Structures are given as structure tokens and as C-alpha cells.
C-alpha positions as CSV (number, residue, x, y, z in Angstrom):
1,M,10.7,-8.7,-8.3
2,L,8.6,-11.8,-8.2
3,K,5.2,-11.6,-6.6
4,L,5.1,-12.7,-3.0
5,V,2.1,-14.8,-2.1
6,I,1.8,-15.5,1.6
7,P,-0.9,-18.0,2.7
8,I,-2.1,-17.2,6.2
9,F,-3.5,-20.1,8.3
10,L,-5.6,-19.9,11.5
11,A,-3.4,-19.3,14.5
12,V,-3.7,-18.8,18.2
13,L,-6.1,-15.8,18.7
14,S,-4.0,-13.1,20.3
15,F,-6.3,-10.4,18.9
16,T,-9.8,-11.5,20.0
17,S,-11.5,-8.4,18.8
18,L,-10.3,-8.9,15.2
19,N,-12.9,-10.8,13.1
20,S,-11.9,-10.1,9.6
21,R,-14.4,-9.7,6.8
22,A,-11.6,-10.0,4.2
23,D,-10.6,-13.4,2.8
24,G,-7.8,-11.9,0.6
25,I,-5.8,-8.7,0.6
26,L,-3.9,-7.6,-2.5
27,V,-1.1,-5.1,-2.0
28,L,-0.5,-3.2,-5.3
29,G,2.5,-1.0,-4.8
30,D,6.1,-0.1,-5.8
31,S,9.4,-0.6,-4.0
32,L,8.0,0.8,-0.7
33,A,5.8,-2.3,-0.5
34,A,8.0,-4.7,-2.4
35,G,10.7,-4.5,0.2
36,Y,13.5,-2.9,-1.9
37,G,16.9,-3.3,-0.2
38,L,15.5,-5.5,2.6
39,E,16.1,-9.1,3.5
40,A,13.2,-11.5,2.8
41,G,10.6,-11.2,5.5
42,E,11.6,-7.8,6.8
43,G,9.1,-5.6,5.0
44,W,5.9,-4.1,6.4
45,V,3.8,-6.3,4.2
46,D,5.4,-9.3,5.8
47,M,4.6,-7.9,9.2
48,L,1.0,-7.4,8.0
49,A,0.8,-11.1,7.1
50,E,2.2,-12.1,10.5
51,R,-0.4,-9.9,12.3
52,L,-3.2,-11.3,10.2
53,A,-2.2,-14.8,11.3
54,S,-4.0,-13.9,14.5
55,A,-7.3,-13.1,12.8
56,A,-10.4,-15.2,13.6
57,E,-10.6,-16.3,10.0
58,P,-7.7,-17.1,7.6
59,I,-6.6,-14.3,5.4
60,E,-4.3,-14.4,2.3
61,V,-2.0,-11.5,1.6
62,I,-0.9,-11.2,-2.0
63,N,2.0,-8.8,-2.4
64,A,1.9,-7.8,-6.1
65,S,4.2,-4.9,-5.6
66,V,7.1,-4.3,-8.0
67,S,10.0,-2.0,-7.5
68,G,9.9,0.9,-9.9
69,E,6.2,0.5,-10.7
70,T,4.2,3.5,-11.9
71,T,0.5,4.0,-11.9
72,S,0.4,3.2,-15.6
73,G,2.3,-0.1,-15.0
74,G,0.0,-1.0,-12.2
75,L,-3.0,-0.2,-14.4
76,A,-1.7,-2.6,-17.1
77,R,-1.2,-5.4,-14.5
78,L,-4.3,-4.9,-12.4
79,P,-7.0,-6.6,-14.5
80,D,-5.0,-9.9,-14.5
81,L,-4.3,-9.6,-10.8
82,L,-7.9,-9.1,-10.0
83,E,-9.0,-12.0,-12.1
84,L,-6.4,-14.3,-10.7
85,H,-6.6,-13.5,-7.0
86,Q,-10.1,-12.1,-6.7
87,P,-9.2,-10.1,-3.5
88,D,-11.7,-8.8,-1.0
89,M,-9.5,-5.8,-0.3
90,V,-6.8,-3.9,-2.2
91,L,-4.1,-1.7,-0.6
92,L,-3.3,0.8,-3.4
93,E,0.3,2.2,-3.0
94,L,1.3,3.7,-6.3
95,G,2.3,7.1,-7.6
96,A,5.7,7.8,-6.0
97,N,7.6,6.8,-9.1
98,D,5.3,8.9,-11.3
99,G,6.2,11.9,-9.1
100,L,9.9,11.1,-9.0
101,R,9.8,11.1,-12.8
102,G,8.0,14.4,-13.0
103,I,5.0,12.9,-14.8
104,P,2.2,15.5,-15.2
105,L,-0.1,15.2,-12.3
106,S,-3.2,15.1,-14.5
107,I,-1.9,11.8,-15.9
108,V,-1.2,10.4,-12.4
109,E,-4.7,11.5,-11.3
110,R,-6.3,9.9,-14.3
111,N,-4.4,6.6,-13.7
112,L,-5.3,6.6,-10.0
113,N,-9.0,7.1,-10.8
114,A,-8.8,4.3,-13.4
115,L,-7.2,1.9,-10.8
116,V,-10.0,2.6,-8.3
117,D,-12.7,2.2,-10.9
118,L,-11.3,-1.2,-11.9
119,I,-11.2,-2.3,-8.2
120,N,-14.6,-0.9,-7.5
121,A,-16.0,-3.0,-10.3
122,T,-15.1,-6.1,-8.4
123,D,-16.7,-4.8,-5.1
124,A,-13.4,-5.2,-3.3
125,Q,-12.6,-2.7,-0.5
126,I,-9.8,-0.2,-1.2
127,I,-7.4,1.6,1.1
128,V,-5.3,4.4,-0.4
129,L,-1.7,4.6,0.8
130,G,-0.5,8.2,0.1
131,N,3.0,9.5,-0.2
132,R,5.1,12.6,-0.5
133,L,8.0,13.7,-2.7
134,P,11.3,15.0,-1.6
135,P,11.3,18.9,-1.2
136,N,13.7,19.4,-4.1
137,Y,10.9,18.8,-6.6
138,G,9.5,22.2,-5.7
139,P,6.7,23.2,-3.2
140,R,4.0,23.5,-5.8
141,Y,4.5,20.1,-7.5
142,T,5.1,18.3,-4.2
143,Q,2.1,19.8,-2.5
144,Q,-0.2,19.1,-5.4
145,F,1.2,15.5,-5.6
146,F,0.5,14.9,-1.9
147,E,-3.0,16.2,-2.3
148,L,-3.7,13.7,-5.1
149,F,-4.2,10.9,-2.6
150,S,-6.5,12.8,-0.2
151,D,-8.5,14.0,-3.2
152,L,-8.8,10.5,-4.5
153,A,-9.9,9.1,-1.1
154,A,-12.5,11.9,-0.7
155,R,-13.8,11.5,-4.3
156,Y,-14.5,7.7,-3.8
157,E,-15.1,7.8,0.0
158,L,-12.1,5.5,0.7
159,P,-10.0,5.0,3.8
160,L,-6.7,6.9,3.5
161,V,-3.2,6.5,4.9
162,P,-2.1,10.1,4.2
163,F,1.6,9.5,4.2
164,L,3.0,6.0,4.2
165,L,6.4,7.1,5.4
166,D,5.1,9.3,8.2
167,R,7.7,9.5,11.1
168,V,10.2,7.8,8.8
169,A,11.1,9.9,5.8
170,T,12.8,12.7,7.8
171,E,14.8,10.4,10.0
172,W,18.0,9.5,8.3
173,D,18.7,6.6,10.5
174,L,15.5,5.0,9.3
175,M,16.4,5.5,5.6
176,Q,18.7,3.6,3.2
177,S,21.7,5.4,1.7
178,D,19.7,6.6,-1.3
179,G,17.4,8.7,0.9
180,L,14.3,7.4,-0.8
181,H,13.8,3.9,0.6
182,P,13.2,3.0,4.3
183,N,15.5,0.5,6.0
184,A,14.6,-2.5,8.1
185,K,14.4,-0.4,11.3
186,A,11.6,1.7,9.7
187,Q,9.4,-1.2,8.7
188,P,7.6,-1.6,12.1
189,I,6.8,2.1,12.0
190,I,5.4,1.9,8.5
191,F,3.4,-1.2,9.5
192,E,1.8,0.6,12.4
193,T,0.9,3.6,10.2
194,V,-0.9,1.2,7.8
195,W,-2.4,-0.9,10.6
196,A,-4.0,2.1,12.2
197,V,-6.2,2.6,9.1
198,L,-6.5,-1.0,8.1
199,E,-7.6,-2.5,11.4
200,P,-11.0,-0.7,11.6
201,E,-11.8,-2.0,8.1
202,L,-11.2,-5.6,9.3
203,S,-13.2,-5.3,12.5
204,P,-16.8,-6.7,12.6
205,E,-19.5,-4.3,11.5
């Protein structure tokens, strides 16, 4: 999937309390952020771009998410993305495909740490978007996988969205037929889940 770059211009201020410190937000994710199975403009990242059009300062949202992406793939792409876009904030949404492939969690953890280290070196803010695996992967692996994200956030003192698909993953009418990807009706719920953590990071200090 091609990268989606959405320029945001100053609009009528419907959110007067929002005075963003970020000039550019990079979304580094997989199909859950790339909008797999959705029409153009239906994804939660698109909704984020629309909401940020009401910010007191222009904000650019760069969706560098790729369907099927793993932490290792993201790690390979990240240096060029950081150099090209120089974001002030990164929404890190990777790991689900590693888990679905049964990649050892020690490798996933190492890659997540490396991703954060690369971003930290640029002084960009980071928000971690965590995820869960389907229960058929076994309770031990799925629980340890889920804890990777909270452990990462705690280690680096980062804001955390514990479960990106909270209130969505267990509702079949909000999921596509594959049972893994949320449908268009789910996107506003996912957006609000992310926004609840993101908005305080955009508010004036």
C-alpha cells in the first residue's frame, strides 16, 4: 500500500482548547492503521487528520503504515521515514503480525525497543498503540504478547493505548469476515480510543 500523506491546513476552530505542539505526526503501523479492506478516507487515521484540521496550528499526518508489516519491516523502513518527514510525534502501531506469525516474543521485544530508540534519537514524542492476539494462540503467548506494549511504555515512560481494538475485537458486526480486521463501522470507535490518549499530548503544557 502506498504511503498516505495528508496535509492539514488551518480550519475553523471548533476545538478551542487544542493548541497542538506537534507539527507533524507519523503513523507507523500495519493493516490496522493502513485501512485494510476499507474505502479511501474511512480509516481511523483519516479521522485523526480531520480532527486535527481544527487545531490552532496546522498539523501534517503522515500515514506510513503498510498492510502485513512486522516490527522488523518497520525497523528497516523507519530511518528513512524519520529523515524524510522529521515528525514531532510517532504513533507506533506494530507487532500484531509478529504475533500472528508466532515470532518469538524476545525478538518482537527487541525490535520494539530498537524502534523506540531510533525515534527517541530524533526527540520526537512517541505513543505506543498496543494490541491483543486471538485466543486460539494460547493463553500464555497471548498474555505475554499483550504485556509487551505496557512493558515497553513503562520502560520508556511513554503514553500507551493498551488495546487498539478495545470495544471492537469481540463485536462481530464491527469486524470484517476474516475476524482480524475492523470494518468501517468500527473506525470511529478506534479513533476515539486513540484520541483519548493522544489529545492530552497535543494540549498546551
